N, CA, C, O and the ligand as a Tripos MOL2 file, in Angstrom:
@<TRIPOS>MOLECULE
protein
  197   195    50     0     0
PROTEIN
NO_CHARGES

@<TRIPOS>ATOM
      1 N         143.5230   17.4570   72.6860 N.3       1 MET1
      2 CA        143.4080   18.8740   72.9930 C.3       1 MET1
      3 C         144.1000   19.1770   74.3090 C.2       1 MET1
      4 O         144.3260   18.2810   75.1220 O.2       1 MET1
      5 N         144.4340   20.4360   74.5150 N.am      2 MET2
      6 CA        145.0900   20.8240   75.7590 C.3       2 MET2
      7 C         144.0920   21.5420   76.6510 C.2       2 MET2
      8 O         143.2570   22.3200   76.1900 O.2       2 MET2
      9 N         144.2010   21.2620   77.9180 N.am      3 VAL3
     10 CA        143.2690   21.8310   78.8850 C.3       3 VAL3
     11 C         144.0450   22.5320   79.9920 C.2       3 VAL3
     12 O         145.0040   21.9920   80.5440 O.2       3 VAL3
     13 N         143.6150   23.7250   80.2960 N.am      4 THR4
     14 CA        144.2190   24.4310   81.4170 C.3       4 THR4
     15 C         143.3000   24.3080   82.6210 C.2       4 THR4
     16 O         142.1130   24.6280   82.5500 O.2       4 THR4
     17 N         143.8550   23.8490   83.7080 N.am      5 ILE5
     18 CA        143.0910   23.7360   84.9430 C.3       5 ILE5
     19 C         143.6730   24.7180   85.9510 C.2       5 ILE5
     20 O         144.8620   24.6770   86.2660 O.2       5 ILE5
     21 N         142.8260   25.5860   86.4420 N.am      6 ARG6
     22 CA        143.3000   26.5400   87.4390 C.3       6 ARG6
     23 C         142.5940   26.2770   88.7510 C.2       6 ARG6
     24 O         141.3660   26.2160   88.8120 O.2       6 ARG6
     25 N         143.3650   26.1250   89.7730 N.am      7 CYS7
     26 CA        142.7990   25.8990   91.1040 C.3       7 CYS7
     27 C         142.2410   27.2100   91.6420 C.2       7 CYS7
     28 O         142.9430   28.2200   91.6820 O.2       7 CYS7
     29 N         140.9850   27.1930   92.0540 N.am      8 LEU8
     30 CA        140.3640   28.4130   92.5500 C.3       8 LEU8
     31 C         140.6840   28.6600   94.0160 C.2       8 LEU8
     32 O         140.2830   29.6770   94.5820 O.2       8 LEU8
     33 N         141.3970   27.7400   94.6200 N.am      9 GLN9
     34 CA        141.7430   27.9330   96.0310 C.3       9 GLN9
     35 C         143.1430   28.5020   96.2040 C.2       9 GLN9
     36 O         143.3540   29.3800   97.0400 O.2       9 GLN9
     37 N         144.1040   28.0130   95.4230 N.am     10 CYS10
     38 CA        145.4680   28.5260   95.5810 C.3      10 CYS10
     39 C         145.9850   29.2060   94.3220 C.2      10 CYS10
     40 O         147.0460   29.8300   94.3550 O.2      10 CYS10
     41 N         145.2560   29.1010   93.2060 N.am     11 GLY11
     42 CA        145.6610   29.7940   91.9920 C.3      11 GLY11
     43 C         146.6600   29.0490   91.1410 C.2      11 GLY11
     44 O         147.0810   29.5670   90.1070 O.2      11 GLY11
     45 N         147.0500   27.8700   91.5280 N.am     12 GLU12
     46 CA        147.9980   27.0680   90.7650 C.3      12 GLU12
     47 C         147.3930   26.6840   89.4220 C.2      12 GLU12
     48 O         146.1920   26.4290   89.3290 O.2      12 GLU12
     49 N         148.2210   26.6440   88.3840 N.am     13 ARG13
     50 CA        147.7180   26.2550   87.0640 C.3      13 ARG13
     51 C         148.3720   24.9890   86.5820 C.2      13 ARG13
     52 O         149.5470   24.7390   86.8500 O.2      13 ARG13
     53 N         147.6070   24.1920   85.8700 N.am     14 PHE14
     54 CA        148.1190   22.9390   85.3130 C.3      14 PHE14
     55 C         147.7080   22.8710   83.8580 C.2      14 PHE14
     56 O         146.5690   23.1730   83.5040 O.2      14 PHE14
     57 N         148.6530   22.4700   83.0180 N.am     15 LEU15
     58 CA        148.3410   22.2900   81.6060 C.3      15 LEU15
     59 C         148.3900   20.7970   81.3110 C.2      15 LEU15
     60 O         149.4280   20.1530   81.4600 O.2      15 LEU15
     61 N         147.2520   20.2600   80.8900 N.am     16 LEU16
     62 CA        147.1650   18.8180   80.6990 C.3      16 LEU16
     63 C         146.5390   18.4660   79.3700 C.2      16 LEU16
     64 O         145.8350   19.2720   78.7620 O.2      16 LEU16
     65 N         146.8020   17.2670   78.9360 N.am     17 LYS17
     66 CA        146.1000   16.7660   77.7610 C.3      17 LYS17
     67 C         144.7560   16.2420   78.2200 C.2      17 LYS17
     68 O         144.6620   15.5350   79.2230 O.2      17 LYS17
     69 N         143.7180   16.5920   77.4830 N.am     18 GLY18
     70 CA        142.3920   16.1230   77.8700 C.3      18 GLY18
     71 C         141.5890   15.7130   76.6550 C.2      18 GLY18
     72 O         142.0140   15.8940   75.5140 O.2      18 GLY18
     73 N         140.4290   15.1610   76.9190 N.am     19 ARG19
     74 CA        139.5240   14.8240   75.8260 C.3      19 ARG19
     75 C         138.0960   14.9750   76.3120 C.2      19 ARG19
     76 O         137.8140   14.9790   77.5100 O.2      19 ARG19
     77 N         137.2160   15.0970   75.3460 N.am     20 VAL20
     78 CA        135.8170   15.2910   75.6980 C.3      20 VAL20
     79 C         135.0710   13.9700   75.6310 C.2      20 VAL20
     80 O         135.1110   13.2670   74.6220 O.2      20 VAL20
     81 N         134.4050   13.6510   76.6990 N.am     21 LYS21
     82 CA        133.6300   12.4340   76.7690 C.3      21 LYS21
     83 C         132.2200   12.8050   77.1880 C.2      21 LYS21
     84 O         132.0080   13.3330   78.2790 O.2      21 LYS21
     85 N         131.2720   12.5310   76.3350 N.am     22 LYS22
     86 CA        129.8810   12.8830   76.6030 C.3      22 LYS22
     87 C         129.7180   14.3540   76.9960 C.2      22 LYS22
     88 O         128.9920   14.6870   77.9340 O.2      22 LYS22
     89 N         130.4050   15.2160   76.2620 N.am     23 GLY23
     90 CA        130.2790   16.6440   76.4940 C.3      23 GLY23
     91 C         131.0020   17.1810   77.7120 C.2      23 GLY23
     92 O         130.9000   18.3640   78.0370 O.2      23 GLY23
     93 N         131.7360   16.3010   78.3870 N.am     24 LYS24
     94 CA        132.4600   16.7250   79.5760 C.3      24 LYS24
     95 C         133.9540   16.5670   79.3410 C.2      24 LYS24
     96 O         134.3920   15.5920   78.7300 O.2      24 LYS24
     97 N         134.7260   17.5140   79.8220 N.am     25 ILE25
     98 CA        136.1670   17.4310   79.6270 C.3      25 ILE25
     99 C         136.7820   16.4740   80.6430 C.2      25 ILE25
    100 O         136.5370   16.5680   81.8460 O.2      25 ILE25
    101 N         137.5820   15.5580   80.1250 N.am     26 GLU26
    102 CA        138.2520   14.5930   80.9890 C.3      26 GLU26
    103 C         139.7530   14.7470   80.8630 C.2      26 GLU26
    104 O         140.2870   14.7850   79.7540 O.2      26 GLU26
    105 N         140.4280   14.8330   81.9750 N.am     27 THR27
    106 CA        141.8800   14.9710   81.9290 C.3      27 THR27
    107 C         142.5970   13.9490   82.7900 C.2      27 THR27
    108 O         143.8000   13.7370   82.6340 O.2      27 THR27
    109 N         141.8830   13.3260   83.6780 N.am     28 GLY28
    110 CA        142.5350   12.4070   84.6000 C.3      28 GLY28
    111 C         143.1070   13.1450   85.8030 C.2      28 GLY28
    112 O         143.6790   12.5450   86.7130 O.2      28 GLY28
    113 N         142.9360   14.4650   85.7800 N.am     29 PHE29
    114 CA        143.4190   15.2860   86.8880 C.3      29 PHE29
    115 C         142.6110   14.9850   88.1480 C.2      29 PHE29
    116 O         141.3810   14.9700   88.1120 O.2      29 PHE29
    117 N         143.2860   14.7530   89.2310 N.am     30 LYS30
    118 CA        142.5850   14.3690   90.4540 C.3      30 LYS30
    119 C         142.4720   15.5130   91.4630 C.2      30 LYS30
    120 O         141.3740   15.8710   91.8890 O.2      30 LYS30
    121 N         143.5880   16.0650   91.8290 N.am     31 ARG31
    122 CA        143.5230   17.1390   92.8120 C.3      31 ARG31
    123 C         144.7540   18.0220   92.7490 C.2      31 ARG31
    124 O         145.7960   17.6490   92.2120 O.2      31 ARG31
    125 N         144.5960   19.1900   93.3110 N.am     32 CYS32
    126 CA        145.6800   20.1630   93.3190 C.3      32 CYS32
    127 C         146.6640   19.8570   94.4470 C.2      32 CYS32
    128 O         146.4220   19.0130   95.3090 O.2      32 CYS32
    129 N         147.7770   20.5780   94.4010 N.am     33 LEU33
    130 CA        148.7940   20.4250   95.4390 C.3      33 LEU33
    131 C         148.2630   20.8260   96.8100 C.2      33 LEU33
    132 O         148.7710   20.3840   97.8410 O.2      33 LEU33
    133 N         147.2260   21.6760   96.8070 N.am     34 CYS34
    134 CA        146.6700   22.1690   98.0750 C.3      34 CYS34
    135 C         145.5300   21.2790   98.5740 C.2      34 CYS34
    136 O         144.8060   21.6520   99.4970 O.2      34 CYS34
    137 N         145.3740   20.1070   97.9620 N.am     35 ASP35
    138 CA        144.3390   19.1410   98.3620 C.3      35 ASP35
    139 C         142.9240   19.5030   97.9040 C.2      35 ASP35
    140 O         141.9620   18.8350   98.2810 O.2      35 ASP35
    141 N         142.7970   20.5400   97.1100 N.am     36 ASN36
    142 CA        141.5000   20.8930   96.5420 C.3      36 ASN36
    143 C         141.1450   19.8730   95.4600 C.2      36 ASN36
    144 O         141.9570   19.5900   94.5790 O.2      36 ASN36
    145 N         139.9540   19.3330   95.5270 N.am     37 GLU37
    146 CA        139.5420   18.3370   94.5340 C.3      37 GLU37
    147 C         138.3720   18.7900   93.6770 C.2      37 GLU37
    148 O         138.0720   18.1560   92.6650 O.2      37 GLU37
    149 N         137.7070   19.8660   94.0590 N.am     38 ASN38
    150 CA        136.4810   20.2540   93.3600 C.3      38 ASN38
    151 C         136.4490   21.6520   92.7580 C.2      38 ASN38
    152 O         135.7110   21.9110   91.8070 O.2      38 ASN38
    153 N         137.2350   22.5290   93.3050 N.am     39 ASP39
    154 CA        137.1240   23.9360   92.9420 C.3      39 ASP39
    155 C         138.0990   24.3340   91.8470 C.2      39 ASP39
    156 O         139.1710   24.8690   92.1270 O.2      39 ASP39
    157 N         137.7200   24.0700   90.5820 N.am     40 PHE40
    158 CA        138.6350   24.3840   89.4930 C.3      40 PHE40
    159 C         137.9550   25.1370   88.3610 C.2      40 PHE40
    160 O         136.7580   24.9960   88.1100 O.2      40 PHE40
    161 N         138.7680   25.9400   87.6910 N.am     41 ASP41
    162 CA        138.3220   26.5670   86.4540 C.3      41 ASP41
    163 C         138.9990   25.7630   85.3390 C.2      41 ASP41
    164 O         140.2220   25.7850   85.2000 O.2      41 ASP41
    165 N         138.1920   25.0600   84.5530 N.am     42 ILE42
    166 CA        138.7470   24.1940   83.5120 C.3      42 ILE42
    167 C         138.4600   24.7740   82.1410 C.2      42 ILE42
    168 O         137.3110   25.0610   81.8020 O.2      42 ILE42
    169 N         139.5190   24.9440   81.3510 N.am     43 ARG43
    170 CA        139.3680   25.5320   80.0290 C.3      43 ARG43
    171 C         140.0140   24.7030   78.9440 C.2      43 ARG43
    172 O         141.1150   24.1740   79.0970 O.2      43 ARG43
    173 N         139.3030   24.6080   77.8560 N.am     44 ASN44
    174 CA        139.8460   23.9430   76.6780 C.3      44 ASN44
    175 C         140.6810   24.9540   75.9150 C.2      44 ASN44
    176 O         140.1570   25.9760   75.4700 O.2      44 ASN44
    177 N         141.9720   24.6890   75.7560 N.am     45 GLU45
    178 CA        142.8530   25.6320   75.0770 C.3      45 GLU45
    179 C         143.0050   25.3340   73.5970 C.2      45 GLU45
    180 O         143.6540   26.0860   72.8710 O.2      45 GLU45
    181 N         142.4270   24.2720   73.1630 N.am     46 THR46
    182 CA        142.5450   23.8690   71.7610 C.3      46 THR46
    183 C         141.2190   24.0440   71.0490 C.2      46 THR46
    184 O         140.1790   23.6170   71.5520 O.2      46 THR46
    185 N         141.2480   24.6550   69.9090 N.am     47 LEU47
    186 CA        140.0160   24.8180   69.1530 C.3      47 LEU47
    187 C         139.6620   23.5310   68.4500 C.2      47 LEU47
    188 O         140.5290   22.8180   67.9460 O.2      47 LEU47
    189 N         138.3910   23.2490   68.4230 N.am     48 TYR48
    190 CA        137.9450   22.0670   67.6900 C.3      48 TYR48
    191 C         138.1170   22.3290   66.2120 C.2      48 TYR48
    192 O         137.9290   23.4540   65.7500 O.2      48 TYR48
    193 N         138.4690   21.3100   65.4770 N.am     49 SER49
    194 CA        138.6120   21.4970   64.0330 C.3      49 SER49
    195 C         137.6220   20.6360   63.2750 C.2      49 SER49
    196 O         137.5960   20.6620   62.0450 O.2      49 SER49
    197 ZN        145.2950   24.4800   94.7600 Zn       50 ZN50
@<TRIPOS>BOND
     1     1     2 1
     2     2     3 1
     3     3     4 2
     4     3     5 am
     5     5     6 1
     6     6     7 1
     7     7     8 2
     8     7     9 am
     9     9    10 1
    10    10    11 1
    11    11    12 2
    12    11    13 am
    13    13    14 1
    14    14    15 1
    15    15    16 2
    16    15    17 am
    17    17    18 1
    18    18    19 1
    19    19    20 2
    20    19    21 am
    21    21    22 1
    22    22    23 1
    23    23    24 2
    24    23    25 am
    25    25    26 1
    26    26    27 1
    27    27    28 2
    28    27    29 am
    29    29    30 1
    30    30    31 1
    31    31    32 2
    32    31    33 am
    33    33    34 1
    34    34    35 1
    35    35    36 2
    36    35    37 am
    37    37    38 1
    38    38    39 1
    39    39    40 2
    40    39    41 am
    41    41    42 1
    42    42    43 1
    43    43    44 2
    44    43    45 am
    45    45    46 1
    46    46    47 1
    47    47    48 2
    48    47    49 am
    49    49    50 1
    50    50    51 1
    51    51    52 2
    52    51    53 am
    53    53    54 1
    54    54    55 1
    55    55    56 2
    56    55    57 am
    57    57    58 1
    58    58    59 1
    59    59    60 2
    60    59    61 am
    61    61    62 1
    62    62    63 1
    63    63    64 2
    64    63    65 am
    65    65    66 1
    66    66    67 1
    67    67    68 2
    68    67    69 am
    69    69    70 1
    70    70    71 1
    71    71    72 2
    72    71    73 am
    73    73    74 1
    74    74    75 1
    75    75    76 2
    76    75    77 am
    77    77    78 1
    78    78    79 1
    79    79    80 2
    80    79    81 am
    81    81    82 1
    82    82    83 1
    83    83    84 2
    84    83    85 am
    85    85    86 1
    86    86    87 1
    87    87    88 2
    88    87    89 am
    89    89    90 1
    90    90    91 1
    91    91    92 2
    92    91    93 am
    93    93    94 1
    94    94    95 1
    95    95    96 2
    96    95    97 am
    97    97    98 1
    98    98    99 1
    99    99   100 2
   100    99   101 am
   101   101   102 1
   102   102   103 1
   103   103   104 2
   104   103   105 am
   105   105   106 1
   106   106   107 1
   107   107   108 2
   108   107   109 am
   109   109   110 1
   110   110   111 1
   111   111   112 2
   112   111   113 am
   113   113   114 1
   114   114   115 1
   115   115   116 2
   116   115   117 am
   117   117   118 1
   118   118   119 1
   119   119   120 2
   120   119   121 am
   121   121   122 1
   122   122   123 1
   123   123   124 2
   124   123   125 am
   125   125   126 1
   126   126   127 1
   127   127   128 2
   128   127   129 am
   129   129   130 1
   130   130   131 1
   131   131   132 2
   132   131   133 am
   133   133   134 1
   134   134   135 1
   135   135   136 2
   136   135   137 am
   137   137   138 1
   138   138   139 1
   139   139   140 2
   140   139   141 am
   141   141   142 1
   142   142   143 1
   143   143   144 2
   144   143   145 am
   145   145   146 1
   146   146   147 1
   147   147   148 2
   148   147   149 am
   149   149   150 1
   150   150   151 1
   151   151   152 2
   152   151   153 am
   153   153   154 1
   154   154   155 1
   155   155   156 2
   156   155   157 am
   157   157   158 1
   158   158   159 1
   159   159   160 2
   160   159   161 am
   161   161   162 1
   162   162   163 1
   163   163   164 2
   164   163   165 am
   165   165   166 1
   166   166   167 1
   167   167   168 2
   168   167   169 am
   169   169   170 1
   170   170   171 1
   171   171   172 2
   172   171   173 am
   173   173   174 1
   174   174   175 1
   175   175   176 2
   176   175   177 am
   177   177   178 1
   178   178   179 1
   179   179   180 2
   180   179   181 am
   181   181   182 1
   182   182   183 1
   183   183   184 2
   184   183   185 am
   185   185   186 1
   186   186   187 1
   187   187   188 2
   188   187   189 am
   189   189   190 1
   190   190   191 1
   191   191   192 2
   192   191   193 am
   193   193   194 1
   194   194   195 1
   195   195   196 2
@<TRIPOS>SUBSTRUCTURE
     1 MET1         2 RESIDUE 1 A MET
     2 MET2         6 RESIDUE 1 A MET
     3 VAL3        10 RESIDUE 1 A VAL
     4 THR4        14 RESIDUE 1 A THR
     5 ILE5        18 RESIDUE 1 A ILE
     6 ARG6        22 RESIDUE 1 A ARG
     7 CYS7        26 RESIDUE 1 A CYS
     8 LEU8        30 RESIDUE 1 A LEU
     9 GLN9        34 RESIDUE 1 A GLN
    10 CYS10       38 RESIDUE 1 A CYS
    11 GLY11       42 RESIDUE 1 A GLY
    12 GLU12       46 RESIDUE 1 A GLU
    13 ARG13       50 RESIDUE 1 A ARG
    14 PHE14       54 RESIDUE 1 A PHE
    15 LEU15       58 RESIDUE 1 A LEU
    16 LEU16       62 RESIDUE 1 A LEU
    17 LYS17       66 RESIDUE 1 A LYS
    18 GLY18       70 RESIDUE 1 A GLY
    19 ARG19       74 RESIDUE 1 A ARG
    20 VAL20       78 RESIDUE 1 A VAL
    21 LYS21       82 RESIDUE 1 A LYS
    22 LYS22       86 RESIDUE 1 A LYS
    23 GLY23       90 RESIDUE 1 A GLY
    24 LYS24       94 RESIDUE 1 A LYS
    25 ILE25       98 RESIDUE 1 A ILE
    26 GLU26      102 RESIDUE 1 A GLU
    27 THR27      106 RESIDUE 1 A THR
    28 GLY28      110 RESIDUE 1 A GLY
    29 PHE29      114 RESIDUE 1 A PHE
    30 LYS30      118 RESIDUE 1 A LYS
    31 ARG31      122 RESIDUE 1 A ARG
    32 CYS32      126 RESIDUE 1 A CYS
    33 LEU33      130 RESIDUE 1 A LEU
    34 CYS34      134 RESIDUE 1 A CYS
    35 ASP35      138 RESIDUE 1 A ASP
    36 ASN36      142 RESIDUE 1 A ASN
    37 GLU37      146 RESIDUE 1 A GLU
    38 ASN38      150 RESIDUE 1 A ASN
    39 ASP39      154 RESIDUE 1 A ASP
    40 PHE40      158 RESIDUE 1 A PHE
    41 ASP41      162 RESIDUE 1 A ASP
    42 ILE42      166 RESIDUE 1 A ILE
    43 ARG43      170 RESIDUE 1 A ARG
    44 ASN44      174 RESIDUE 1 A ASN
    45 GLU45      178 RESIDUE 1 A GLU
    46 THR46      182 RESIDUE 1 A THR
    47 LEU47      186 RESIDUE 1 A LEU
    48 TYR48      190 RESIDUE 1 A TYR
    49 SER49      194 RESIDUE 1 A SER
    50 ZN50       197 GROUP 0 **** ****
């Protein structure tokens, strides 16, 4: 599935491949270009089938 991660500090967006593990989205994404590591809006862009 594809996941959109938006940084809530600088507004940068990242489109990554992710997967759900124990109900939590995992992407391997570590931090934004602005050094923000925690403040993100994470969305699943792919519908489950
Ligand atoms: Zn940022």
